[in-house]
N, C-alpha and C positions, 0 to 999 in steps of 0.2 A: 606159742599159744596153746592153750589146752583145747580139748575137743569142743567144749561148750562155746568158747569164743570163736572157734572156726565155724560152728553151726550158726551162731548169731551173725557172723559176717556173710555166710551163705544166704541166710534169710534176708539180709540187708540188700543183697544184689538180686534177690528174687528167685533164688533156686529152691525148687520144691523137692522133697524126698531126700533131704540131706542126711537123714538118719540112717539111710541104707548104705552109704558109702564109707570106706575106710578113710582115715585122716588124709593120707597122701592123695588119694583119688579125689576127695572133696576139695582140697586145696588146689589141685590142678584144674578142676572144673571151675572154681572161683577165678583162678588166673585167666582162663579162657574167656569167661563172661566179662571180665574187666578189660579184655583186649590185650592181655599180656601173653608171653610165651608160657606154656604149661610145663615148666621146667622143675617144679618142686621135687627134690630127691633124685635129680638126674645124675648120671654117672660122672659128669664133669663138674658137679656143683662146687668142688673145692677150688676150682679156678674161675668161679663166677665173678663177673665184674659189676654186678648190680648191687652196689653198696647200700642203697636206700630202699631195698625191697623189704617189706614188712615180714616176709616169710624167712628171710635169710638166717637169722639166729637158729631157728627151729630146723631149717633145711640142712644147715651144716652139722647139726647134731646127729642127723639120721645116719 
């Protein structure tokens, strides 16, 4: 996802001030708000078992 798409998702979940965060920080905040682990970009991401995570393709590139 590009940064604009991430900001739109942040707005959709009700996050204010999304423009002040870096992409990874913003995604982890969205994950928390959605009730998920805030694991985007974690050290262990290459062994992540969440195959249906919408952030997965982008996370594995980091």
